[in-house]
N, C-alpha and C positions, 0 to 999 in steps of 0.2 A: 558571632554577630561578625566578624571580621570575614568568615567563612561568604556567609549574607551578603555582605559587601560585594567580595570580589564577583561571586555570581551574577550580582547586579548589573556591577559592571560590565561583568561578560557581554550578558544578554542585550545591555545599553548599546557596547561598542559594535557588537555585530549587525545590531537592528542600522546603525548609523552606517556602516561597512556597506551594507545592503543597497541603502538608500543612496550610497555615493552615485550622483548622475553617470559616471564612468562605469560602474557596474551595470547601474538599473537601466541604464538606456543600451546594453551592450547587445547587439543581436547573438549574438553566443550565449549571453547569458539567459535572456528573455528566453531563446529555444531549448536550455537546460533546466530551468527553474520548472517547467510546466513535469516535465516526467522525475526528477529530483523532488517536486512536493509530492508526487502521487506516489512514490516509492518508499519516501522515509515520513509517510502520512501517518493512518490510521494502526498500521502494521508499529510503529515505532512505541505506542501505547500498550501494545496487548502481547509483543515476540518476548521481551525479557521474561517477565514471569513465566510465560510457560515455559519457555528453553530451562529454566533456571528449576521449573517444579518436574520438569521431565528427564532433563539430561544433567542434571546437579553441576559440578565442576569443568563437566564436559560440556558446557552449553556452546561454548565459542566453535565447537567440533560442527554442531548442528546449525550454527549462525551460519558457518564457511559455506559447508553443504547447499543452504539455501541460495546464498549469494551466488554460487558458483552455478546452480540451476537455472536461475534468472539471470545469468547473464550470457549463458548458452542459448536459453530460448531466446535473448534479444539478439543475438548474434544470427538468429534465423530472420527476425525482425529487418534487421538491417542489411541483410541479402535481398528482403523483397523489396526494400524502400530503391536498394540500388538497382534491382532487375525491373521495377514500374518505372522508374527515371530513366532508361534506356529502351525500354520495350513499351510506348504508351499503351496498347494492347495488344494482348494476347488471349484467343477464346479457350484455348485449354485451361487457364487460370481461373475466369470465372466463376465457372463451379464451385470451385476452392474457396475464391475468395467472399463469394457470395454465404458460404457455409461457414465461413469464417467470422464475417460481419453478424451473421444470426446468432452464433457463439460468443460473441463477443454483447451483443444487446443483452442476451441473459444474464452474461456475467456483471453487466451494468445492474439491471434491476437488483440482483442479491446484495450486490455490493454498498447500493443505495441503503437495503436493511441492514446492513453492518455499519456503516458509517453512522446511521440515525441510531440504531440501539446503542453504539456507544458515545455518543452524543446523551441520550438517555441516563446513561448510568455514571458517568461522571459527573453530568446536573446536578443529580439527587443525593451523590455519592457522600460531599459533605454540608449538607441538613439532615434534619430532623423527619425529614422523608426519604430517608433513605432505604427505600424496600423496592423487590424487583417488581410490583404491581404497577408503584408509583413511575418507575424508569420504564415502562413498557406502556404504560397513560403517556407520558410525556413526548415519547416516540413515535405514540401515533397521532399525536396531536402534530407536531412535526412535521409529520409525512402529508398530513391533510395540510399544512401550511404551503409544504414544496408544491401540491397538486395545484392548491388556490392563485400561487402564484405564479406557476406555471400556465395555468389553464386561463386566467385572467390577463398576464401582463407579459407573460414570458419572462427568461432569467437573465435580460442583459443587462437589468439594473444591478442585479446580485454579483453578476460575473466580474464587475469590478473591482469587489472585494475579495479577489481570490490573490491577486499577486500582494495586496497588503497582509492576508493571513498569513500566506505563505513566507512570507520575511519575519513575521513573529513569530511564528512558528520555528522557523530554523534559528534564530536569536535564540529561542526560549530552549532548545534542543542544546545550544552550545554551552548555555550555562548550567546543563542537567549535565552534560561530561564533566566539565567543572569540577561541580558538587560531587560528583562519583570519585572524581581524580580526589578530591582532598581527602575523601572517605578510606580510598584503597591506599593511598601513600600512607596514610596516620597507621591502620591495620596492617599493613605490610612491614612496619618500623616497628610497631610493638610484635609480630608475630603472631598478629590475631584473624589473619585470611581464615576462612571457612572454607573447608572441603567435603563437600554430600555426594553419594553415590548417586548415580542415575536411578529413578524408578519406574522405566520403561524397558522392554526387551528389546533386542536389536532387531525383529521385525517392528515391533511396535514404533521403535523409534523411526525408521522408514516410513511406513505408513503414516504418522504424524506427522513428520514435515511435508510429506506430499499433500497434508491437510491444510500446511502454512503458506502455501506459495504465495495468496493473496498477499500477505504480511510482504511481501516483496516485489509485486505487481507494479505497473503504473507506468513504466517502458513503453509500452506498447501505443503509447499518444502519440508519441513521434511520429508513427503512421502515419497517422490522422492530421499532420499539421502539414502539409503539401502546398497548401493554398499562400503560407504565412512565410516559409522558409526552404530553402532549395535543399535538396536530397544530401546532397556532401554535407552542408551542415546540420540537417536532421542525425545522418550518422553518427557524425562526431559527438555532437552534444549529448544524443542518447549513449554511448559509449562511455561520456565524461559524465554524466548524470548517475550511469551505473556503477563507475567506478567509487566517483564520491559518496556516493548512499552506501556501497559496501566497506568501504572504511569506516564510517559513520557507525553503523552497523556492529559493525567486527568489534570494536573499540567500546562500544556501550557496552556488549554481551562478556567482553573481558574481563570488564569494569563489575560489573554486577553480580558474575558468577561466584565471586569468592568473598561476597559482603554479606550474606545473609541465609540464618537457622532455616531450616525447612519449614517451623511453622510460622517464620515471618513472610512466607509465602505462599498469602489466600490464593484460592484457584477462582478466582471470578476477575468479570472485565476491567473491575479498574483497582485490581491490584497493585498496579504500579503507584498507586497515591499514598497508599499506607506504607509500601515500600521506601518509596522517598522521603515521607515523613520522619523516617529513621537517620536517613542521612543529613538533612539541611531542612528546617522547619520551612523555609521559604519556597522550596521546590514543590509540593504536591498545589501551592496556591499560584506557582506559573503553569504546571500541568493542566489544570483544569482549564484556565484561560487558553491555553493553546489547542487542545483537546475540543473546547467549543466551537472555536474560530475553525479549527480545520475539517472539524466533523462536517458542519455545515456545509462549508463551501467545498467539500469533494462530495457532497452530496449534491449537490446545484449542479456542480462540472457532470455528474455521469447521468444522471436524472436528464437534463439538455444531450448529454453524448446521445443516451438510449433512444430519445424521441427523436433526434435527428437521423439516427442510421435507421429507425424503424421505418420513418419516414421514405428515406433513400430507396428501401430495400423492397417497398410494397410499390414501388413507382409512383408513390407520392399518393397513393390510395388511400393511406390511413393519415390523417394530421396529426401533426408532431404532439397536439395538447393530448391525443387520445392515448398515446402511449404513456402519459404522465399519470393516467387513472391505472392501468397495469402496472406500472411502476409501484406507486402508494397503497392497490391492491394486494401485491404480492408480498409488500413490505410490510403489511398490517397484519397478514398473515403468517409470515417468518416471525413476527416482531412477538405473539404471542401463543406460537405453535412450536418455537424452537428458542434453546437459548441462543449466546453470542457465538461461543461455541461451536455450536453446530453450524451457524451461519457465517462463521469464518471457513469451517470446512467445504461447504454448499458453494460459496464464492470461490476457493480455491479448485474446485473441481470445474465449476463453469469455464474460469481463466483457462485452467490446462487443458480443455477441449479446446479454447481458443489457438491456445500456443501449439497444439500438434495438428492443429490443422493451418496456421502459418509456417510450422517446420515441415509438413509434406511438400507447401506451396515453394519453399525454399530448397528443399530437394530437386523438384522438378526447375526452377530456375538453374540451379545449378550444374545440373546436366542439359538443358538445353542451351543457356549461355555461355557457360564455361566447358561442355564437356568433361568437367572436373569430376571423375568418378568418386575420390575418396570425401571430397565435400559432399556428391550426393548422398553415400553412406552416413557421412557425420549426420546430416540434417534429417536424413531418414532416420536414424537411431534415435533421434531427439523426439522426433514425431512419436515413435514407438512408447517413449518415456512420458509423453504427454497424456499419450492416452491411457498407461498405466496409472499416472495420477490421478486423471477424471476416476478410472475405475476404484481406485484402491485409497486415497485419500480418506484418512480418517480426521474426525475431533478428539482433541483430548478428553478425559473423562475424569 
């Protein structure tokens, strides 16, 4: 009972803190919260059980590797933000920039399917209708709702929900970490921490991590916020968002890696709900609330982002709302012909292709802008890593 009170108090305290006008109205915080919310959005719901199942007590190493990869790709994006702010137009970069934008459009389409499949799984998990078919039916309905709203009214009204859902999600994550901390310290004091071996080979671990890069993506959105924030603020706020989210992820996985027996880690998209029920009874309820709000708002944001990109890339020949049909159609196909873990892998590959092209752009700009050959080689190597992830990323089996 005391544990539940403390968890709820932390959630409430964080919610009030994040609503405090000095924070909520801060331009730096507003510039940070969009990439921060994307990075620790859906990935937070699935990454713990996946890494625990595959890496066992070494899950923290997998999480650190993912965070480092994301930060390095973020450095390429920051290089491009800086270059574009100092060089408003450069014909050399136009083909790469357009290819990267097309790759991001496709990544958005797959990520919408990923978000709403998680929505469907979490929504039915704590009901008597908890079957894969029912989850897929609900996901299909949600995709059609997104299409209907986007086609008829646009997303401006729904987008206003985003900041509130982000605040709720961050507050609940704080409560979750406190609950895990209680359980971890109690078991550590009793000498009852659980150590389990990895279930994947070294090669399998690498390709699995490649297939999970989508769980730490989202920072790239700062690249497209130029109308709202200057380049310097977008660079610093993106770096802050990546460092803060990495700290949250690493603490989360460190606490989770020693609390559960292998039989307590079901390999399903909503596994985190059952695992958190073993930690504190209040956590599953909070997680479902956070998941439903987060997945719907994320799907809205990426659907709108995809529509805007396609409209721009086709020189306004394809109306924005026509792109929503593509998002819904491919999302429904993925929902019925792939499982969530496969969709995660597809989304990771799509984002990796985008990061590869962004890194190639960063290599060119480092060479042209600074004549910095070491940085040029670094970004070129990052580009090769991005293409490798796109080719070899695998879903967990």
